[in-house]
N, CA, C and O atoms as a Tripos MOL2 file, in Angstrom:
@<TRIPOS>MOLECULE
protein
  224   223    56     0     0
PROTEIN
NO_CHARGES

@<TRIPOS>ATOM
      1 N          54.8830   94.8380  127.6910 N.3       1 MET1
      2 CA         54.1770   95.9120  128.3560 C.3       1 MET1
      3 C          54.6440   97.2550  127.7830 C.2       1 MET1
      4 O          55.8300   97.4300  127.5020 O.2       1 MET1
      5 N          53.7280   98.1910  127.6100 N.am      2 ALA2
      6 CA         54.0680   99.4840  127.0230 C.3       2 ALA2
      7 C          54.7290  100.3760  128.0630 C.2       2 ALA2
      8 O          54.1260  100.7230  129.0790 O.2       2 ALA2
      9 N          55.9730  100.7390  127.7930 N.am      3 VAL3
     10 CA         56.7270  101.5980  128.7030 C.3       3 VAL3
     11 C          57.2990  102.7520  127.8850 C.2       3 VAL3
     12 O          57.8870  102.5190  126.8290 O.2       3 VAL3
     13 N          57.1380  104.0120  128.3550 N.am      4 PRO4
     14 CA         57.7000  105.1300  127.6020 C.3       4 PRO4
     15 C          59.2200  105.0780  127.5670 C.2       4 PRO4
     16 O          59.8690  104.7400  128.5570 O.2       4 PRO4
     17 N          59.7860  105.4230  126.3920 N.am      5 LYS5
     18 CA         61.2400  105.3730  126.2450 C.3       5 LYS5
     19 C          61.9250  106.4600  127.0410 C.2       5 LYS5
     20 O          62.9930  106.2440  127.6130 O.2       5 LYS5
     21 N          61.3010  107.6460  127.0790 N.am      6 SER6
     22 CA         61.8850  108.7430  127.8440 C.3       6 SER6
     23 C          60.7720  109.6050  128.4040 C.2       6 SER6
     24 O          59.6280  109.5320  127.9560 O.2       6 SER6
     25 N          61.1180  110.4250  129.3920 N.am      7 LYS7
     26 CA         60.1360  111.2910  130.0440 C.3       7 LYS7
     27 C          59.6560  112.3730  129.0830 C.2       7 LYS7
     28 O          60.4550  112.9730  128.3650 O.2       7 LYS7
     29 N          58.3540  112.6180  129.0730 N.am      8 VAL8
     30 CA         57.7890  113.6970  128.2750 C.3       8 VAL8
     31 C          57.7670  114.9400  129.1590 C.2       8 VAL8
     32 O          57.2040  114.9240  130.2540 O.2       8 VAL8
     33 N          58.3840  116.0190  128.6750 N.am      9 SER9
     34 CA         58.4670  117.2380  129.4710 C.3       9 SER9
     35 C          57.0870  117.8570  129.6740 C.2       9 SER9
     36 O          56.1560  117.5770  128.9190 O.2       9 SER9
     37 N          56.9600  118.6990  130.6960 N.am     10 LYS10
     38 CA         55.6790  119.3550  131.0020 C.3      10 LYS10
     39 C          55.2390  120.2290  129.8440 C.2      10 LYS10
     40 O          54.0510  120.2870  129.5270 O.2      10 LYS10
     41 N          56.1890  120.9160  129.2030 N.am     11 ALA11
     42 CA         55.8510  121.8010  128.0830 C.3      11 ALA11
     43 C          55.3030  120.9930  126.9070 C.2      11 ALA11
     44 O          54.3140  121.3820  126.2870 O.2      11 ALA11
     45 N          55.9440  119.8820  126.6090 N.am     12 ARG12
     46 CA         55.4930  119.0420  125.4850 C.3      12 ARG12
     47 C          54.1360  118.4100  125.7840 C.2      12 ARG12
     48 O          53.2730  118.3350  124.9100 O.2      12 ARG12
     49 N          53.9560  117.9600  127.0120 N.am     13 ARG13
     50 CA         52.6840  117.3670  127.4360 C.3      13 ARG13
     51 C          51.5580  118.3950  127.3610 C.2      13 ARG13
     52 O          50.4730  118.0910  126.8630 O.2      13 ARG13
     53 N          51.8090  119.6130  127.8530 N.am     14 ASP14
     54 CA         50.7790  120.6450  127.8800 C.3      14 ASP14
     55 C          50.4540  121.1690  126.4760 C.2      14 ASP14
     56 O          49.3160  121.5570  126.2110 O.2      14 ASP14
     57 N          51.4440  121.1840  125.5780 N.am     15 LYS15
     58 CA         51.1830  121.5870  124.1990 C.3      15 LYS15
     59 C          50.2120  120.6140  123.5370 C.2      15 LYS15
     60 O          49.3330  121.0310  122.7830 O.2      15 LYS15
     61 N          50.3630  119.3390  123.8110 N.am     16 ARG16
     62 CA         49.4910  118.3190  123.2430 C.3      16 ARG16
     63 C          48.0740  118.4320  123.7970 C.2      16 ARG16
     64 O          47.1040  118.2600  123.0590 O.2      16 ARG16
     65 N          47.9510  118.7150  125.0760 N.am     17 ARG17
     66 CA         46.6480  118.7850  125.7350 C.3      17 ARG17
     67 C          45.9060  120.0880  125.4550 C.2      17 ARG17
     68 O          44.6830  120.1330  125.5840 O.2      17 ARG17
     69 N          46.6130  121.1400  125.0760 N.am     18 SER18
     70 CA         45.9960  122.4580  124.9700 C.3      18 SER18
     71 C          44.9500  122.5460  123.8680 C.2      18 SER18
     72 O          44.0160  123.3420  123.9750 O.2      18 SER18
     73 N          45.0820  121.7530  122.8170 N.am     19 ALA19
     74 CA         44.1810  121.8570  121.6660 C.3      19 ALA19
     75 C          42.7650  121.4060  121.9890 C.2      19 ALA19
     76 O          41.8310  121.8220  121.3030 O.2      19 ALA19
     77 N          42.5680  120.5810  122.9960 N.am     20 HIS20
     78 CA         41.2550  119.9990  123.2740 C.3      20 HIS20
     79 C          40.3920  120.8750  124.1660 C.2      20 HIS20
     80 O          39.1990  120.6060  124.3040 O.2      20 HIS20
     81 N          40.9430  121.9030  124.7720 N.am     21 TRP21
     82 CA         40.2010  122.6800  125.7690 C.3      21 TRP21
     83 C          39.7920  124.0540  125.2750 C.2      21 TRP21
     84 O          39.3820  124.8970  126.0720 O.2      21 TRP21
     85 N          39.8940  124.2970  123.9770 N.am     22 LYS22
     86 CA         39.5370  125.6120  123.4600 C.3      22 LYS22
     87 C          38.0220  125.7370  123.3440 C.2      22 LYS22
     88 O          37.3490  124.8160  122.8800 O.2      22 LYS22
     89 N          37.5010  126.8670  123.7620 N.am     23 LEU23
     90 CA         36.0620  127.1100  123.6840 C.3      23 LEU23
     91 C          35.7020  127.6500  122.3010 C.2      23 LEU23
     92 O          36.4910  128.3600  121.6780 O.2      23 LEU23
     93 N          34.5170  127.3090  121.8350 N.am     24 GLU24
     94 CA         34.0340  127.8210  120.5600 C.3      24 GLU24
     95 C          32.9610  128.8680  120.8110 C.2      24 GLU24
     96 O          32.1630  128.7440  121.7400 O.2      24 GLU24
     97 N          32.9500  129.8720  119.9980 N.am     25 ALA25
     98 CA         31.8920  130.8800  120.0970 C.3      25 ALA25
     99 C          30.5980  130.2660  119.5740 C.2      25 ALA25
    100 O          30.6220  129.5390  118.5810 O.2      25 ALA25
    101 N          29.4700  130.5460  120.2240 N.am     26 PRO26
    102 CA         28.2190  129.9560  119.7500 C.3      26 PRO26
    103 C          27.8280  130.4990  118.3760 C.2      26 PRO26
    104 O          28.0810  131.6620  118.0600 O.2      26 PRO26
    105 N          27.2160  129.6510  117.5760 N.am     27 THR27
    106 CA         26.7500  130.0530  116.2560 C.3      27 THR27
    107 C          25.5600  130.9940  116.4180 C.2      27 THR27
    108 O          24.6820  130.7520  117.2460 O.2      27 THR27
    109 N          25.5340  132.0450  115.6420 N.am     28 ILE28
    110 CA         24.4640  133.0310  115.7650 C.3      28 ILE28
    111 C          23.8040  133.2080  114.4070 C.2      28 ILE28
    112 O          24.4830  133.3130  113.3850 O.2      28 ILE28
    113 N          22.4600  133.2420  114.4040 N.am     29 SER29
    114 CA         21.7210  133.4910  113.1780 C.3      29 SER29
    115 C          20.6820  134.5710  113.4350 C.2      29 SER29
    116 O          20.3780  134.8910  114.5840 O.2      29 SER29
    117 N          20.1420  135.1270  112.3650 N.am     30 LYS30
    118 CA         19.1240  136.1810  112.5070 C.3      30 LYS30
    119 C          17.7450  135.5540  112.5950 C.2      30 LYS30
    120 O          17.4570  134.5620  111.9260 O.2      30 LYS30
    121 N          16.9000  136.1400  113.4240 N.am     31 CYS31
    122 CA         15.5020  135.7110  113.5290 C.3      31 CYS31
    123 C          14.7900  136.1420  112.2390 C.2      31 CYS31
    124 O          14.8910  137.3030  111.8420 O.2      31 CYS31
    125 N          14.0770  135.2260  111.5860 N.am     32 PRO32
    126 CA         13.4160  135.5990  110.3390 C.3      32 PRO32
    127 C          12.2840  136.6170  110.5230 C.2      32 PRO32
    128 O          11.9430  137.3350  109.5830 O.2      32 PRO32
    129 N          11.7010  136.6850  111.7250 N.am     33 LYS33
    130 CA         10.5800  137.5990  111.9470 C.3      33 LYS33
    131 C          11.0470  139.0070  112.3280 C.2      33 LYS33
    132 O          10.6500  139.9890  111.7010 O.2      33 LYS33
    133 N          11.8980  139.0970  113.3670 N.am     34 CYS34
    134 CA         12.2790  140.4240  113.8610 C.3      34 CYS34
    135 C          13.7060  140.8430  113.4870 C.2      34 CYS34
    136 O          14.0540  142.0170  113.6200 O.2      34 CYS34
    137 N          14.5330  139.9060  113.0250 N.am     35 GLY35
    138 CA         15.9010  140.2420  112.6250 C.3      35 GLY35
    139 C          16.8890  140.2890  113.7650 C.2      35 GLY35
    140 O          18.0530  140.6240  113.5480 O.2      35 GLY35
    141 N          16.4620  139.9620  114.9820 N.am     36 GLU36
    142 CA         17.3420  139.9410  116.1580 C.3      36 GLU36
    143 C          18.2860  138.7350  116.0540 C.2      36 GLU36
    144 O          17.9040  137.6820  115.5420 O.2      36 GLU36
    145 N          19.5240  138.9000  116.5460 N.am     37 LEU37
    146 CA         20.4730  137.7890  116.5510 C.3      37 LEU37
    147 C          20.0820  136.7900  117.6370 C.2      37 LEU37
    148 O          19.7500  137.1760  118.7580 O.2      37 LEU37
    149 N          20.1260  135.4960  117.2930 N.am     38 ARG38
    150 CA         19.7500  134.4520  118.2460 C.3      38 ARG38
    151 C          20.5250  133.1780  117.9510 C.2      38 ARG38
    152 O          21.1190  133.0410  116.8810 O.2      38 ARG38
    153 N          20.5190  132.2460  118.8980 N.am     39 VAL39
    154 CA         21.1650  130.9480  118.7250 C.3      39 VAL39
    155 C          20.2170  130.0520  117.9340 C.2      39 VAL39
    156 O          19.0190  130.0530  118.2200 O.2      39 VAL39
    157 N          20.6970  129.2850  116.9470 N.am     40 PRO40
    158 CA         19.8170  128.4370  116.1640 C.3      40 PRO40
    159 C          19.1120  127.3880  117.0200 C.2      40 PRO40
    160 O          19.6580  126.9520  118.0330 O.2      40 PRO40
    161 N          17.9270  126.9850  116.6330 N.am     41 HIS41
    162 CA         17.1070  125.9680  117.3090 C.3      41 HIS41
    163 C          16.7080  126.3870  118.7180 C.2      41 HIS41
    164 O          16.5340  125.5420  119.5960 O.2      41 HIS41
    165 N          16.5640  127.6950  118.9340 N.am     42 ARG42
    166 CA         16.1060  128.2210  120.2200 C.3      42 ARG42
    167 C          15.0350  129.2760  119.9530 C.2      42 ARG42
    168 O          14.9850  129.8540  118.8680 O.2      42 ARG42
    169 N          14.1830  129.5240  120.9420 N.am     43 VAL43
    170 CA         13.1460  130.5500  120.8230 C.3      43 VAL43
    171 C          13.8200  131.9180  120.8130 C.2      43 VAL43
    172 O          14.7660  132.1500  121.5660 O.2      43 VAL43
    173 N          13.3440  132.8110  119.9750 N.am     44 CYS44
    174 CA         13.8720  134.1750  119.9070 C.3      44 CYS44
    175 C          13.4620  134.9050  121.1810 C.2      44 CYS44
    176 O          12.2860  134.9140  121.5470 O.2      44 CYS44
    177 N          14.4340  135.5160  121.8530 N.am     45 LYS45
    178 CA         14.1470  136.2240  123.1050 C.3      45 LYS45
    179 C          13.3940  137.5290  122.8590 C.2      45 LYS45
    180 O          12.6630  138.0000  123.7300 O.2      45 LYS45
    181 N          13.5700  138.1080  121.6820 N.am     46 ALA46
    182 CA         12.9460  139.3990  121.3940 C.3      46 ALA46
    183 C          11.4570  139.2590  121.0740 C.2      46 ALA46
    184 O          10.6270  139.9600  121.6530 O.2      46 ALA46
    185 N          11.1180  138.3470  120.1430 N.am     47 CYS47
    186 CA          9.7210  138.2600  119.7080 C.3      47 CYS47
    187 C           9.0280  136.9710  120.1670 C.2      47 CYS47
    188 O           7.8070  136.8630  120.0480 O.2      47 CYS47
    189 N           9.7730  135.9980  120.6840 N.am     48 GLY48
    190 CA          9.1690  134.7710  121.2150 C.3      48 GLY48
    191 C           8.6870  133.7990  120.1650 C.2      48 GLY48
    192 O           7.7860  133.0060  120.4390 O.2      48 GLY48
    193 N           9.2610  133.8320  118.9590 N.am     49 THR49
    194 CA          8.8430  132.8930  117.9190 C.3      49 THR49
    195 C           9.8680  131.7880  117.7440 C.2      49 THR49
    196 O          11.0560  131.9660  118.0150 O.2      49 THR49
    197 N           9.3810  130.6400  117.2810 N.am     50 TYR50
    198 CA         10.2480  129.5130  116.9380 C.3      50 TYR50
    199 C           9.5870  128.7440  115.8040 C.2      50 TYR50
    200 O           8.4030  128.4150  115.8800 O.2      50 TYR50
    201 N          10.3340  128.4620  114.7720 N.am     51 ASN51
    202 CA          9.8710  127.6850  113.6220 C.3      51 ASN51
    203 C           8.6210  128.3080  112.9770 C.2      51 ASN51
    204 O           7.7080  127.5960  112.5600 O.2      51 ASN51
    205 N           8.5950  129.6430  112.9010 N.am     52 GLY52
    206 CA          7.5170  130.3360  112.2240 C.3      52 GLY52
    207 C           6.2500  130.5660  113.0260 C.2      52 GLY52
    208 O           5.2980  131.1500  112.5080 O.2      52 GLY52
    209 N           6.2090  130.1230  114.2770 N.am     53 ARG53
    210 CA          4.9970  130.3710  115.0970 C.3      53 ARG53
    211 C           5.3820  130.9430  116.4600 C.2      53 ARG53
    212 O           6.4970  130.7320  116.9370 O.2      53 ARG53
    213 N           4.4740  131.6520  117.0680 N.am     54 GLU54
    214 CA          4.7260  132.2930  118.3540 C.3      54 GLU54
    215 C           4.5950  131.2530  119.4670 C.2      54 GLU54
    216 O           3.5800  130.5650  119.5770 O.2      54 GLU54
    217 N           5.6320  131.1550  120.2790 N.am     55 VAL55
    218 CA          5.6730  130.1480  121.3430 C.3      55 VAL55
    219 C           5.4870  130.8160  122.7030 C.2      55 VAL55
    220 O           4.7510  130.3190  123.5560 O.2      55 VAL55
    221 N           6.1580  131.9400  122.8910 N.am     56 VAL56
    222 CA          6.1040  132.6200  124.2040 C.3      56 VAL56
    223 C           5.1640  133.8030  124.1260 C.2      56 VAL56
    224 O           4.9760  134.5080  125.1180 O.2      56 VAL56
@<TRIPOS>BOND
     1     1     2 1
     2     2     3 1
     3     3     4 2
     4     3     5 am
     5     5     6 1
     6     6     7 1
     7     7     8 2
     8     7     9 am
     9     9    10 1
    10    10    11 1
    11    11    12 2
    12    11    13 am
    13    13    14 1
    14    14    15 1
    15    15    16 2
    16    15    17 am
    17    17    18 1
    18    18    19 1
    19    19    20 2
    20    19    21 am
    21    21    22 1
    22    22    23 1
    23    23    24 2
    24    23    25 am
    25    25    26 1
    26    26    27 1
    27    27    28 2
    28    27    29 am
    29    29    30 1
    30    30    31 1
    31    31    32 2
    32    31    33 am
    33    33    34 1
    34    34    35 1
    35    35    36 2
    36    35    37 am
    37    37    38 1
    38    38    39 1
    39    39    40 2
    40    39    41 am
    41    41    42 1
    42    42    43 1
    43    43    44 2
    44    43    45 am
    45    45    46 1
    46    46    47 1
    47    47    48 2
    48    47    49 am
    49    49    50 1
    50    50    51 1
    51    51    52 2
    52    51    53 am
    53    53    54 1
    54    54    55 1
    55    55    56 2
    56    55    57 am
    57    57    58 1
    58    58    59 1
    59    59    60 2
    60    59    61 am
    61    61    62 1
    62    62    63 1
    63    63    64 2
    64    63    65 am
    65    65    66 1
    66    66    67 1
    67    67    68 2
    68    67    69 am
    69    69    70 1
    70    70    71 1
    71    71    72 2
    72    71    73 am
    73    73    74 1
    74    74    75 1
    75    75    76 2
    76    75    77 am
    77    77    78 1
    78    78    79 1
    79    79    80 2
    80    79    81 am
    81    81    82 1
    82    82    83 1
    83    83    84 2
    84    83    85 am
    85    85    86 1
    86    86    87 1
    87    87    88 2
    88    87    89 am
    89    89    90 1
    90    90    91 1
    91    91    92 2
    92    91    93 am
    93    93    94 1
    94    94    95 1
    95    95    96 2
    96    95    97 am
    97    97    98 1
    98    98    99 1
    99    99   100 2
   100    99   101 am
   101   101   102 1
   102   102   103 1
   103   103   104 2
   104   103   105 am
   105   105   106 1
   106   106   107 1
   107   107   108 2
   108   107   109 am
   109   109   110 1
   110   110   111 1
   111   111   112 2
   112   111   113 am
   113   113   114 1
   114   114   115 1
   115   115   116 2
   116   115   117 am
   117   117   118 1
   118   118   119 1
   119   119   120 2
   120   119   121 am
   121   121   122 1
   122   122   123 1
   123   123   124 2
   124   123   125 am
   125   125   126 1
   126   126   127 1
   127   127   128 2
   128   127   129 am
   129   129   130 1
   130   130   131 1
   131   131   132 2
   132   131   133 am
   133   133   134 1
   134   134   135 1
   135   135   136 2
   136   135   137 am
   137   137   138 1
   138   138   139 1
   139   139   140 2
   140   139   141 am
   141   141   142 1
   142   142   143 1
   143   143   144 2
   144   143   145 am
   145   145   146 1
   146   146   147 1
   147   147   148 2
   148   147   149 am
   149   149   150 1
   150   150   151 1
   151   151   152 2
   152   151   153 am
   153   153   154 1
   154   154   155 1
   155   155   156 2
   156   155   157 am
   157   157   158 1
   158   158   159 1
   159   159   160 2
   160   159   161 am
   161   161   162 1
   162   162   163 1
   163   163   164 2
   164   163   165 am
   165   165   166 1
   166   166   167 1
   167   167   168 2
   168   167   169 am
   169   169   170 1
   170   170   171 1
   171   171   172 2
   172   171   173 am
   173   173   174 1
   174   174   175 1
   175   175   176 2
   176   175   177 am
   177   177   178 1
   178   178   179 1
   179   179   180 2
   180   179   181 am
   181   181   182 1
   182   182   183 1
   183   183   184 2
   184   183   185 am
   185   185   186 1
   186   186   187 1
   187   187   188 2
   188   187   189 am
   189   189   190 1
   190   190   191 1
   191   191   192 2
   192   191   193 am
   193   193   194 1
   194   194   195 1
   195   195   196 2
   196   195   197 am
   197   197   198 1
   198   198   199 1
   199   199   200 2
   200   199   201 am
   201   201   202 1
   202   202   203 1
   203   203   204 2
   204   203   205 am
   205   205   206 1
   206   206   207 1
   207   207   208 2
   208   207   209 am
   209   209   210 1
   210   210   211 1
   211   211   212 2
   212   211   213 am
   213   213   214 1
   214   214   215 1
   215   215   216 2
   216   215   217 am
   217   217   218 1
   218   218   219 1
   219   219   220 2
   220   219   221 am
   221   221   222 1
   222   222   223 1
   223   223   224 2
@<TRIPOS>SUBSTRUCTURE
     1 MET1         2 RESIDUE 1 A MET
     2 ALA2         6 RESIDUE 1 A ALA
     3 VAL3        10 RESIDUE 1 A VAL
     4 PRO4        14 RESIDUE 1 A PRO
     5 LYS5        18 RESIDUE 1 A LYS
     6 SER6        22 RESIDUE 1 A SER
     7 LYS7        26 RESIDUE 1 A LYS
     8 VAL8        30 RESIDUE 1 A VAL
     9 SER9        34 RESIDUE 1 A SER
    10 LYS10       38 RESIDUE 1 A LYS
    11 ALA11       42 RESIDUE 1 A ALA
    12 ARG12       46 RESIDUE 1 A ARG
    13 ARG13       50 RESIDUE 1 A ARG
    14 ASP14       54 RESIDUE 1 A ASP
    15 LYS15       58 RESIDUE 1 A LYS
    16 ARG16       62 RESIDUE 1 A ARG
    17 ARG17       66 RESIDUE 1 A ARG
    18 SER18       70 RESIDUE 1 A SER
    19 ALA19       74 RESIDUE 1 A ALA
    20 HIS20       78 RESIDUE 1 A HIS
    21 TRP21       82 RESIDUE 1 A TRP
    22 LYS22       86 RESIDUE 1 A LYS
    23 LEU23       90 RESIDUE 1 A LEU
    24 GLU24       94 RESIDUE 1 A GLU
    25 ALA25       98 RESIDUE 1 A ALA
    26 PRO26      102 RESIDUE 1 A PRO
    27 THR27      106 RESIDUE 1 A THR
    28 ILE28      110 RESIDUE 1 A ILE
    29 SER29      114 RESIDUE 1 A SER
    30 LYS30      118 RESIDUE 1 A LYS
    31 CYS31      122 RESIDUE 1 A CYS
    32 PRO32      126 RESIDUE 1 A PRO
    33 LYS33      130 RESIDUE 1 A LYS
    34 CYS34      134 RESIDUE 1 A CYS
    35 GLY35      138 RESIDUE 1 A GLY
    36 GLU36      142 RESIDUE 1 A GLU
    37 LEU37      146 RESIDUE 1 A LEU
    38 ARG38      150 RESIDUE 1 A ARG
    39 VAL39      154 RESIDUE 1 A VAL
    40 PRO40      158 RESIDUE 1 A PRO
    41 HIS41      162 RESIDUE 1 A HIS
    42 ARG42      166 RESIDUE 1 A ARG
    43 VAL43      170 RESIDUE 1 A VAL
    44 CYS44      174 RESIDUE 1 A CYS
    45 LYS45      178 RESIDUE 1 A LYS
    46 ALA46      182 RESIDUE 1 A ALA
    47 CYS47      186 RESIDUE 1 A CYS
    48 GLY48      190 RESIDUE 1 A GLY
    49 THR49      194 RESIDUE 1 A THR
    50 TYR50      198 RESIDUE 1 A TYR
    51 ASN51      202 RESIDUE 1 A ASN
    52 GLY52      206 RESIDUE 1 A GLY
    53 ARG53      210 RESIDUE 1 A ARG
    54 GLU54      214 RESIDUE 1 A GLU
    55 VAL55      218 RESIDUE 1 A VAL
    56 VAL56      222 RESIDUE 1 A VAL
C-alpha cells in the first residue's frame, strides 16, 4: 500500500498546487473590418461582423 514516508509541509504542498490555478489573459486580435480589438472566434462588438459578413 502506498504510504508517504514523511509529512509534506503546507508550504511545500501549496507551492506544488499554485501553478495550476493561474489565470491567463484572453487572446485579443484586431477586427479586419473596423480594427477594434476583439476575442477571436467571436462577433465584433463594434461593427457586428464575423467571418467577413455582418451578423448583428
